C-alpha positions in Angstrom: 101.1 90.6 83.2 98.1 89.9 85.5 96.5 87.9 82.7 99.6 85.8 82.0 99.8 85.2 85.6 96.2 84.0 86.1 96.9 81.5 83.4 100.3 80.3 84.4 100.3 77.2 86.5 103.7 76.3 88.2 104.7 72.6 88.1 107.2 70.9 90.6 110.3 71.9 88.7 109.2 75.5 88.6 109.0 75.5 92.4 112.5 73.9 92.4 113.8 76.6 90.4 112.0 79.4 92.6 113.5 77.9 95.8 117.1 77.7 94.4 116.7 81.3 93.0 115.3 82.5 96.3 118.3 81.0 98.1 120.9 82.6 95.7 119.5 84.8 92.7 123.1 84.7 91.3 123.2 80.8 90.5 124.1 80.2 86.9 121.9 78.3 84.6 124.6 75.4 84.6 124.3 75.2 88.5 120.6 75.4 88.4 120.3 72.9 85.9 122.6 70.6 88.1 120.5 71.3 91.3 117.0 70.6 89.4 118.1 68.0 87.2 117.3 69.6 83.7 119.9 70.8 81.2 120.9 74.4 81.1 118.9 75.5 78.1 115.7 73.9 79.6 116.4 75.7 83.1 117.1 79.1 80.9 113.8 78.5 79.1 111.9 78.0 82.4 113.4 80.8 84.1 112.5 83.1 81.0 108.9 81.7 81.4 108.7 82.3 84.9 110.0 86.2 84.3 107.6 86.9 81.5 104.6 85.4 83.4 105.5 87.9 86.2 106.3 85.1 88.7 109.8 86.2 89.1 109.7 90.3 89.4 113.3 91.0 89.8 116.6 89.9 91.3 117.6 92.1 94.3 120.8 92.2 96.8 120.0 92.3 100.5 121.3 95.2 102.1 122.3 95.5 105.8 120.5 99.0 106.6 122.6 99.8 109.9 125.9 99.0 107.9 124.8 101.7 105.3 124.1 104.4 107.6 120.3 103.9 108.3 119.9 103.3 111.8 116.3 104.0 112.4 113.8 101.5 110.9 110.1 101.9 111.3 106.6 101.1 110.0 104.3 104.1 109.7 100.6 104.0 109.2 98.8 106.8 107.5 95.0 107.6 107.9 94.4 109.7 104.8 91.6 109.8 102.1 90.6 112.0 99.1 92.8 114.1 96.9 95.4 114.3 99.6 95.9 110.7 100.1 99.6 109.7 100.1 98.6 106.9 97.6 98.1 109.7 94.9 101.3 111.0 94.9 103.9 108.8 93.0 107.0 111.3 94.1 106.7 109.8 97.7 108.1 106.3 96.3 111.3 108.2 95.5 111.9 109.9 98.8 115.1 108.8 100.5 114.1 106.6 103.2 110.8 105.2 102.1 111.4 101.5 101.1 108.0 100.1 100.8 104.4 101.5 100.3 101.3 99.4 100.9 97.9 99.9 100.4 95.8 98.5 103.4 92.6 97.8 104.6 91.1 99.2 107.9 91.4 102.6 109.4 94.4 103.4 107.8 95.0 103.6 103.9 98.5 102.9 103.7 101.6 101.3 105.4 105.1 102.3 104.9 108.2 101.0 105.9 111.0 103.7 106.2 114.3 104.3 107.3 116.3 107.2 108.7 119.9 108.1 109.5 118.6 109.3 113.0 115.8 110.0 115.2 115.8 113.6 114.0 115.8 112.3 110.5 112.7 110.1 111.4 111.0 113.1 112.8 111.5 115.1 109.8 110.1 112.3 107.7 107.2 111.8 109.9 106.4 115.7 109.4 106.9 115.4 105.7 104.4 112.4 105.8 101.9 114.4 108.0 101.1 116.4 105.0 99.1 113.5 103.6 97.1 112.5 106.7 97.6 111.3 110.3 100.7 109.3 110.6 101.2 106.7 113.4 104.6 104.8 113.6 106.1 101.8 115.2 109.8 101.6 115.6 111.3 98.2 114.7 114.0 97.1 117.6 115.0 94.1 115.7 114.0 91.6 113.0 114.2 87.9 113.7 113.0 87.2 110.3 113.5 89.7 107.5 112.7 87.5 104.4 110.9 84.1 103.9 111.0 82.0 101.0 107.8 81.8 99.1 106.5 78.1 98.7 104.1 76.2 96.9 100.4 76.6 98.7 98.8 73.5 100.4 95.9 72.5 98.6 
């Protein structure tokens, strides 16, 4: 998909569609067409084109972690290199509590967003992560902004 994205240019209508879908991904093509002033078939074609180009990568439900029993939220940096690097083990992405894994620059090789049901569960997760390298964590106390819409870059 990277090649398709490199050759794909977003126009003003595409950005309007993206703004509407980021606000509510469950909008019907009929409602989208009303909001962006195109016919429903034209909207459907544009949305499919955005999906095929890899611009729209999926549709997701926002979940309140605390309401589902995950009361501890943290970012964990891991300094690991070589054959034991966490980035070499795809199984880590399937662990309960691992929400995101990012490869980063600097002294650490990866940054993970994790959740746990308790501090004891968080400690167990840190111990499990330590087999890959040196973990360093930051507990998240609150999140004034959890998601921001992607907008057109200013040129």
